[in-house]
C-alpha positions in Angstrom: -17.4 35.7 -11.3 -18.3 32.2 -12.7 -19.5 32.2 -16.3 -21.7 29.2 -17.0 -24.2 30.7 -19.4 -24.2 29.1 -22.9 -25.9 27.5 -25.8 -25.0 23.9 -25.1 -26.7 21.9 -27.9 -24.3 20.6 -30.5 -27.1 19.9 -33.0 -28.6 23.3 -32.5 -25.2 24.8 -33.3 -25.1 22.8 -36.6 -28.6 23.9 -37.5 -28.1 27.6 -36.5 -24.5 28.6 -36.2 -25.3 32.3 -36.1 -27.4 31.9 -33.0 -24.7 29.7 -31.4 -22.0 32.3 -32.1 -24.2 35.1 -30.8 -24.8 33.4 -27.5 -21.4 31.7 -26.8 -19.0 34.2 -28.4 -20.7 37.6 -28.5 -22.4 36.9 -25.2 -19.1 36.1 -23.5 -17.5 39.3 -25.0 -20.4 41.3 -23.6 -19.8 39.8 -20.2 -16.1 40.5 -20.4 -16.9 44.2 -21.1 -19.2 44.3 -18.1 -16.4 42.7 -16.0 -13.9 45.2 -17.2 -16.1 48.2 -16.5 -17.2 46.9 -13.1 -13.7 46.1 -11.8 -14.2 42.3 -11.6 -10.9 40.7 -10.6 -11.3 37.2 -11.9 -13.7 35.1 -14.1 -14.0 31.3 -14.2 -15.2 30.1 -17.6 -17.0 26.9 -18.4 -15.4 25.6 -21.6 -15.9 22.1 -23.0 -14.2 18.9 -24.0 -15.8 19.7 -27.4 -12.9 22.0 -28.2 -10.6 19.0 -28.6 -12.7 17.3 -31.3 -11.8 13.7 -32.2 -8.7 13.0 -30.1 -5.3 11.9 -31.3 -4.7 10.1 -28.0 -6.6 9.2 -24.8 -7.1 10.4 -22.2 -7.0 14.0 -23.5 -4.8 16.3 -21.5 -4.6 20.1 -21.7 -1.7 19.9 -24.1 -3.7 18.1 -26.7 -4.3 20.2 -29.8 -7.6 22.0 -30.2 -9.5 20.8 -33.2 -13.3 21.2 -32.8 -15.6 19.4 -35.2 -18.8 21.3 -34.5 -19.7 25.0 -34.4 -20.4 24.5 -30.7 -16.8 23.4 -30.2 -15.6 26.5 -32.0 -17.9 28.8 -30.0 -16.7 27.4 -26.7 -13.0 27.7 -27.7 -13.1 31.1 -29.3 -13.8 33.0 -26.0 -10.7 31.4 -24.5 -8.6 33.8 -26.7 -10.6 36.7 -25.4 -9.9 35.8 -21.8 -6.2 35.9 -22.5 -6.3 39.2 -24.3 -8.4 40.8 -21.6 -5.8 39.6 -19.1 -3.0 41.2 -21.1 -4.8 44.5 -21.7 -6.7 44.9 -18.4 -5.3 42.5 -15.9 -8.5 40.5 -15.7 -7.5 37.1 -14.3 -9.3 33.9 -15.5 -9.4 30.1 -15.1 -10.8 28.1 -18.0 -12.3 24.8 -17.0 -12.8 22.4 -19.9 -15.6 20.2 -18.7 -16.3 16.7 -19.7 -20.0 15.7 -19.9 -21.7 17.2 -16.9 -24.9 15.6 -15.6 -27.0 15.6 -12.4 -30.0 17.0 -10.6 -32.0 19.9 -12.2 -30.5 19.2 -15.7 -33.1 20.0 -18.4 -34.2 16.8 -20.2 -35.6 18.8 -23.1 -33.6 19.3 -26.2 -30.2 17.5 -26.7 -28.0 19.1 -24.1 -27.6 16.2 -21.7 -27.9 12.6 -22.7 -28.3 11.3 -19.1 -31.2 13.6 -18.3 -32.8 12.7 -21.6 -32.4 8.9 -21.0 -33.7 9.1 -17.5 -36.7 11.2 -18.6 -37.7 8.7 -21.2 -37.0 5.6 -19.2 -39.0 6.8 -16.2 -41.9 7.0 -18.6 -41.3 3.5 -19.8 -40.0 4.7 -23.1 -36.9 3.2 -24.8 -33.9 5.6 -25.0 -32.6 6.6 -28.4 -28.9 6.2 -29.2 -27.4 7.9 -32.2 -24.8 5.5 -33.6 -24.0 2.0 -32.3 -23.7 3.0 -28.7 -20.0 2.1 -28.5 -19.0 5.8 -28.5 -17.5 6.9 -25.2 -18.0 9.8 -22.9 -16.6 11.1 -19.6 -19.5 11.8 -17.3 -18.8 14.1 -14.3 -21.4 14.8 -11.6 -22.8 18.3 -11.1 -21.7 18.5 -7.5 -18.1 17.7 -8.4 -18.3 20.4 -11.2 -19.6 22.9 -8.7 -16.8 22.3 -6.3 -14.2 22.7 -9.1 -15.7 26.1 -10.0 -15.5 27.3 -6.4 -11.9 26.2 -6.0 -11.1 27.9 -9.3 -12.2 31.3 -7.8 -9.1 31.1 -5.6 -6.7 29.0 -7.5 -5.4 28.3 -11.0 -5.1 31.8 -12.2 -4.7 32.1 -16.0 -4.7 28.3 -16.4 -6.7 25.9 -18.6 -7.8 22.9 -16.7 -9.8 19.7 -17.5 -12.6 18.8 -15.2 -13.5 15.1 -15.6 -13.5 11.7 -14.0 -10.7 10.4 -16.3 -13.0 7.4 -17.0 -14.7 6.5 -20.3 -18.2 5.0 -20.4 -19.9 3.8 -23.6 -23.5 5.0 -24.2 -24.5 1.3 -24.2 -23.0 0.9 -20.7 -24.8 4.0 -19.6 -28.2 2.5 -20.6 -27.3 -0.7 -18.7 -26.4 1.2 -15.5 -29.6 3.3 -15.6 -31.7 0.1 -16.2 -29.9 -1.6 -13.3 -30.6 1.3 -10.9 -34.2 1.7 -12.0 -34.9 -2.1 -12.1 -36.0 -1.9 -15.7 -34.9 -3.7 -18.9 -35.6 -1.1 -21.6 -33.6 -1.8 -24.8 -32.3 1.3 -26.7 -33.5 2.3 -30.1 -30.5 2.9 -32.5 -30.6 5.8 -34.9 -28.1 7.2 -37.5 -25.1 9.0 -36.0 -25.4 12.8 -35.9 -23.2 15.4 -37.5 -20.7 17.0 -35.1 -20.8 14.2 -32.5 -17.4 13.1 -31.2 -16.9 9.3 -31.2 -14.5 8.9 -28.2 -13.8 11.4 -25.5 -12.5 11.3 -22.0 -10.2 13.8 -20.3 -7.1 13.6 -18.2 -7.7 15.3 -14.8 -4.3 15.2 -13.3 -3.8 19.0 -13.6 -7.0 19.7 -11.7 -5.6 17.7 -8.8 -2.2 19.5 -9.0 -3.5 23.0 -9.4 -7.0 23.1 -7.8 -6.5 20.2 -5.4 -9.7 18.8 -6.9 -10.8 15.3 -7.8 -14.2 13.8 -8.4 -16.0 12.4 -5.3 -18.8 10.7 -7.2 -18.5 7.7 -9.4 -21.0 7.3 -12.2 -23.4 4.9 -10.4 -23.5 7.1 -7.3 -24.2 10.2 -9.4 -26.9 8.4 -11.4 -28.6 7.2 -8.2 -29.0 10.7 -6.9 -30.1 12.0 -10.3 -32.7 9.3 -10.8 -34.1 9.8 -7.3 -34.4 13.6 -8.0 -36.4 13.0 -11.2 -38.6 10.4 -9.5 -39.5 12.9 -6.8 -40.0 15.7 -9.4 -42.3 13.6 -11.6 -44.3 12.4 -8.5 -44.8 16.0 -7.5 -45.9 16.9 -11.0 -48.5 14.1 -11.0 -49.9 15.3 -7.7 -50.1 18.9 -9.0 -52.0 17.7 -12.1 -54.4 15.6 -10.0 -55.2 18.5 -7.7 -56.0 20.9 -10.5 
């Protein structure tokens, strides 16, 4: 079983920590109980780089201490303990994948879950993207197709391991806007807003263990992934406009 369901919005976790905990912690325990009762042999869990908090060193490897700075980070880390206890008590195997910032086709641009989909949505409409902070904060953006491949590999490998899934490459948010502008042929300048509570300043993950244990490495660089993603949204919006016209 692959467990991807979650509340993924850091700011929503700050505003409503009870809801965040119910979805990410209680929801996972409910799923584990179903797995136990149904005889599931293994579960692959989508954890997050948010569990590490502000790093003491970069890139962040799996031995880095866990120190979340948001309720979201806490609620993604807490289930990791449950997986280990369910293994000890019931023999339920697991692989915990701590994902960097995933992005790609079909990502919902509404809310605050994915900065890339939010930026593309705005910029395709000719609107300026909003950056919280000075834009020099870094993230590790990993494409959805690479993430999907890692999950499939983890069904067969990496039993009872914690593994980072990332590109091992930092990108500033300012650089991200520049790349999107380049691909789209636009020159939209970002609007800068105050930094938000719970946001990590710098984060990118070491992915050596993923190669060693899962025999996985990312196949898409950021520009390649962004090109596919932007093309997907262009087609989606064109179809939406046709549907509205035909009504």
